[in-house]
Each structure stands twice: as C-alpha cells, then as structure tokens.
N, C-alpha and C positions, 0 to 999 in steps of 0.2 A: 539423908537428903541432899546434902551438900553434893555427893557422888553423883547422884541423879541430876541434879541441876546443871553441875559442870559437863555431864554429857550432852544433855540437851542445846545448852550454849554453844559447845564445839561443834555440834552437827549445823547450827544456825549460822555460828559466826566464824567458822574457821576460814571460810575464802571469801574475800570481798566479791560483790554482786559484779556479774559480768557485763550488765548493761548499763550505759551512761545516761540515757533517755528512758522515761516511763512510757511504757506500752502495754495497755491493759485490754485484755480480753472481757467477757463476760464473767461476772461472779468476783471481779478483782476491784478494790479500792486500795488507798494508801495503807489502809489500817488491817485489811482483810483479805482472805482467798477462799473462796466458796468451792469446796469440791462435795461431791456426791456419789453413793454406791446403793446398792441393794445388796441384802444378806439374807439368809435364811434364819431369822428369829424364832420362825415357826414352821411346821412341816415335818417332812422325813429324815430330814438332816439338821434339824434344829440344833444339835449340839456343836455345829460349825458357827454358830452364832455368836460365840466367845471371841472369834476373830474380831469381829465388828466392835464388840464391847471393849477389846483390849485398845483396837486403834482409836476409840473415843478416849479413853483413858491416857493414850500416849499424846494426842493433839492436846489435852485439856493441859496436861504437865507441859508441853511445849509452850502453850500460849501464857502459861503462868511465869514462864521462864523467858518470854519476851517474843515468841514466836520465829517466824522465819522471815529474815530482813526487815525486820519490825512489823510484819503482818501476822495477825493470827489466822489460824486455819479453821473455817467453819465447816465442820465435817456434817452432812445432812445424810444419815444412814437409815434407809427405808426397807421395812420386812418385804421379802417377794415370797415367802413361803415354799421357796425352791420351786415357783410354778413360772414356766417360761412366760406365759400370757402376763402375769401380773408383775415381772421383771420387766417387761417392755412398759407395760403401763406406768409403773412407778419411775421407770428412766426417762421417759417422755416428760414426767411431770418435773423431774429434777433439772432437764434440760431446758424446757420450755416455760415453766412457771418460776421455779428456784432460780435459774440462771444460772447453774454452776459452770465453772471453768473446765472441769473435766470429771469423768467418771473413773474412780481408783478403786481398785481391788473389791469388785463385785465377785461373789462366791460363785463357783459351780459352771460345769461344763453346758448343759442344758440353758441356763439361765442367760449365761454369756453369749452363746450363739443367739438368742433370741434378739437381744440388743445389739448384737455387731453390726450389720447392716446399717440399721438407724442411725447409730453414732459414726459410722463411716460416711455416710452420705450427709450427714450433718458437718462432718469434720470435727468433732468433737472426741478429744482424746480418751482410748479406752485402756487406762495404764493399769500395770500390774495385777492383770487378769489371774485371779486364783484359780487355776486350772492348769494341769499339766497335758492338755490334750492338743496334738499338734496341729488341729484347726486354727489355734491362734498364733501360728508361727507363718503367716503368710503375710510378708511385706508388701509383698507386690499388688496383692489383691485388697488387702485390709491394711494399709499402712498406720491407721490411726487405735489400732488394736495390738497391746503387746503384754506379754503374759510375765508372771512374776516365777513360776515353779519351774523346775526342771522338768522334762517331758515324761508322760508314765512309759512311753517306749522305751526312752534311755534306762528306766528304772528296770524295766523288764527285761532288758539285754544285761544289766548288771547281776541280777538273779540268775539268768542262763549261764553266764560267765562262771560265776562261783559254783554252781549244780555240777557243770562240765568238769571243774577242776577237782571237787570233792567229793563227789558220787556219780561216776561216770554212768553206772548201770543203774541210775534212779528210775522209777515210775511214777510219773507226774500227774497227780490229778489237778485242775484247776476249777475253783469257784470264781464266777466274776459277774460283775453288775452289766447288765444287758444295755449298754449305752456305750457312749464313747470313751469313758474312763474306764470300764472295765475292759471293751475290746481292744484299746490301745494297748494295756499292759499285757494282753494275752498275745496280740501281735509283736509287741517287742520280746517276749520270751521265745516265741518261735522263732523269730528272726536271729536271736541271739542263740539259740540251739542249733541252727542252721541244719546240717545234714543229720543230726541227731533229734530232730522235732519230734520224731516217733517215741520218743521218751514219753511225749503227752499220752497217757492212757486213756484219760477221761476228762470230760469239760461238763460242767452243769452252770447253768445262769440263772438269774431273777432279777425282777423290776425293782427299782427303786421304792415303790408303793407296796411291794409285798410285806405283810406283816412277819412271815417267819419263812426259814429257808431248812427247816430240817430234813425234809424229804431230798433236798438237794445233797445235803451232806451225808445222809444214810446212803444214797446211790452212790457218791464218791466213793464212801467206804468200801462197796462191793466191787470196787474196780481192782482191789490188791495194791494200789498205789502206796509208797512209802514216802513220799514228797507232797505236801498238800499247799498250792499257792491260792491266796485268798484275796481277790482285787476287788475290791468294794469299800465302802463307807462304813464307818465306825460301828453302829449296831449291827449290822450282817456280820463282820468281822469276828464282831463279841458273840453272837451266836453260833458261829462256826468253830471258834476255838472250845466253846462250851460242849457243843454237841458231841464233836470227836471224841473230845477226853471221856464225856460220858458213855458214848459207844466201846470205850477200851482201846480206841484207835489213836495211836501215837505216831503219826508220821512226822517228819521234819517240816514244820510250817513256815510260810513265808506271808508276811502281810504289805500290802502298799502302804507307803509313808503316809498317804492320806489318811490313814486309819490307825497310826502307829503311836497315839496318845494313850499313855498309861492311865490317865485319870478318866477318860472318855470311852475307851474301848477294852484294855486289858483287866480294870478293876471289874466293870460289869460281866466280864467272861469269867473272872476268876483269876487271881494273881498266880496261884499254885497250878492252875491248869495252862497259865500261858509260858510257864518257864519254857525256854530255849525256843521260843520264836523269833525269827530273823525278820528285819526290815531294812530298810536305807533310808539315808536323809540327808539334805545340804543344810541341815539346821544341827545346831546343837542341843541337847536334851535338858529340860530344867532338872531332870532327876539325876544327871551323872555325877558319880563320886567326886568330890573334891570341888564343885562348882563355887562353894562360897570361898574359895581359896584363888579363884582364877580372876582377875581383874574384870574381863569382860562379862562373866557370868555374876560377877558381884554387882555390877551396874544392872544388871537383869533383873537381880534378886533385892536389890533396895528400890527399883521401879515399882516392883510387886509391892513390897511392904508398904512404900509411903504414897504411892500414888494409884495404885490398884488392890487395895487391900482385900476387896471383896472377890478378887479373882482367885483361881488356884494356881500356883506355880508349879505343880506336877502335869497340868494339862498342857499338852505340846502345841494346842490350836492358841494358847496365851502367848507362847513365845513367838509362833509365826505371826499372829497380828502384829506384835510389837516389831518384828524385822519387816514387815510389810511397812507399816507406819514409817519407819525411819528411811526406807527406799523411797517413798512418796515425798516425804520432808527434803530427801536429799535433790530430788529432780525441781521440785519447786525453789530450794535455793538455788540452785545453779541457773534458774532462769533471772535471778537479780531482779530488775524493774521492769524486764521484758517479759511481762506475764500475760502474753497472748496464746491461744491454743496452737498457732503455726511453732512459735518458740519452744513450747513445752515439747510438742513432739520431737523438734530438733534435738533438743536436750537429752529427751528419752533415748534418742537412737545414737548417742555417742557416749554411752557409759563405758568406761574401759577398767576392767578389775576393780571396781568398786566393792570394799568390802564391807557388809554390814557386820557388826561386832559379833553376833549370835548366828553367823553361819559357822558350818564345821570348818575346822582348820584347813587352808588352802583352799576353800571355795571362795568365789567373788561373782560380782554381778558384771555380764559384758553383754551389751547391746549395740549393734550396727545396724544401718540403713538396709542391709542385706540378710541379716541374721538376728532374728527375734527370740532365741531359746535364751533367756538370760542368765541362768545357771546352768552349767553343765557338768558340776561335781557332786559325787556322792559319797557315803562313807557307808558300808554294812554296820549293823550293831544286832547284838542279841539280847533279849530280855533274860534276866537271872532269877525273877520271882519278886525284885524290888526295883532295879533300875535297868536301863538301857546300857550296854557296854560296848563301844566301837572296837570294831577288829578289822586288820586288814589296811592296805593302803588305799588311798584317795583313787577313785574310780572316776575318769574324765571320759566321756563319750565323744 
C-alpha cells in the first residue's frame, strides 16, 4: 500500500502548480474537479467497461492520497451502451446539467464521433479519447478533441513491415470490423505493404452488432491464405481464433491491440488455440514474465491488490484504464490553479515525451498544437499460451 500511495503522491506533488492566481472553469472548486465520460458498460463491447471501472478505482485511490494539487477528482462515468445517440445524450447531460470541466477518455470510435462536434462547438475539452481512429487527429478542424491511443493505421503498417521482412511470399486474409476501426487497420496494412498489397488475397467484414462471424472465417479459410489478420473487437477476435482452429486452419494470426487482452479475448477463444498469435502494443502487459520484479509493474500490481482487488490483473483493459487515468491526472496537475477549459487545452497540447510508467519501454506521450497523435511507439509481441512475450525493436511511426 505504501508503494501505491507514494506513486499517487508523486504524480500529484512532483512539480509545483504552474499558475499563481486561481482561475476556475465549470466543475471546479477549491476542493474538487469534476470530469465526465461515457463508457460501454452494456451493449456489444461491454467488456471494455473495465477501463472505466479501473479509472474510477484509480481516482478514488488518488483522492484518498490527497488528490491533485489539493483537489479531489470527481469522475462521473455514464453508460452509453456503445450507442452514438446515447453517448451524445449522456454527454449533453454531463456538460449542461453536471457542468463538468471536461470529457475524459470516452470509449469508442462511433461514440466519440457522435459527441465531437457538440463538444468542439461548446469549447469543452474531449481529452484522451479511447480510439486510434485518425478522425481524432485533426487539430485544425477539431482542436478540442485529443486522442490517447496510437493510430490503428500505424499499427496496421507495423504488421505489414513485419510480414514483408519475415514472410515475403505470404497470402494474407483479413477479417475486419466494418467501421472506422476495422477499415483504418486494413488501410494501414495496405499502405504498409505498398507495392506488395496484392499479398492480400481475401477480405471479409462484419458489423459490431452481428452475433457470429463463423461464415466469414469459413470464407477466408477457403482463400488459401497462410496469414490471418483480425481487426476487430474482443468477442469477434475470440470467435475467429476459435473457429479457425476448429477448422484445422493454422495461419499465422495477427490481432489488433484493441483486442489483445488475455482475460477478455484469448481465454474465451481458448489459450491453447491462441498460441502464436501476434499483436502490438504501446503498453506493457500485466501477464509479462518478471512483472513482479520490475518497479513500475510492482506499483501497478500493488494498485490492483490494494485499491482494485475486484479487478483482474491479467486483463489488459485494466492496465489501459490505469494508464489513461494517470495521463488525465498529469494534465490536471499541470493546470495548477488555472483550471479553465482554455488552459486545459493549452496544457494538453504541450506534452513532450511524458512517460506513463506502464507504457512499453521507450514509449511516451507527445502532443503539440499541430500533431495530436499522442503515442507513436509500438512493440510487437507473441502469445505463448500463457503470456505475451515482446520481441524485436521498438517501432516508431
């Protein structure tokens, strides 16, 4: 417990507040900062609701340790069911009724797109969006919207580079979610392959509301591909891994980082059926060997044990929520006593190589007024049946 408290106090007290005078925006008092978010606690991607629950646990621990510059963070997290219309309705409530300072780490591409124009028109910061869609990297058109993730396109390009080096004669089949998430992964893969894009011999898509994708996997199996890319969310990736194995089809499989949770994706698929799957991440994995011997990961494990004991430390979504909560905390800390929406945007766009401890070694957050892709580093990793094992050099897009 001492380690966790020390970590939280280090985040809140490491550097003095920047502003000498107090300037407050909506949702801020001398003792509290109110922020809001919508999260998919129900609906087709409810497994990702763990992110919001982890953030809530982090902020509670932070508040117990003294808060940010003496103020407690009041997180109001509402269920949107992964419905764009509901996300907009709930966000309006957060801004107009609850009067939050900012919307922080709302989950999902369609939900964030639904609220983006409203928040930008209102000049409400939409910070650390949980989506790698390039739509959220448009500082000129939507200056109030800043993502947390590395882009889906850059991840697709990373897989392409690896395939070109290690399997230049590959025949690639692609299963993708038919929305901005899946299409941007596929586009990144094609761009990364460049003149060799004809290596893609088959594609199949699905809708996030589809119950099953077995027919798509069967069709891709018939293409003769020896590489299968799975660009979608957790339950569909689980189905694809399980179905391809049951068909006796054993291509080299790549899954997007958004679905690379051992607990939420690979266990439901079957750990033995997931052996050899490749993914990439800008985060460390909670199941990595030697985690309990590493100071950064010990802090994480201590947090999970003492502050979020009901959480699953093998679930990658918990460490993701933890990392986003730390980044939000840092932004608020840097605001000092100038806790206005304008100053929060200014602070957010002047991050330079800020390292959240659970990022993969070498990765950091950099945001400028003209470049909103906050994390540009990735590391490839392969699942061995029990844990992810990183390999190769750090990839920087």
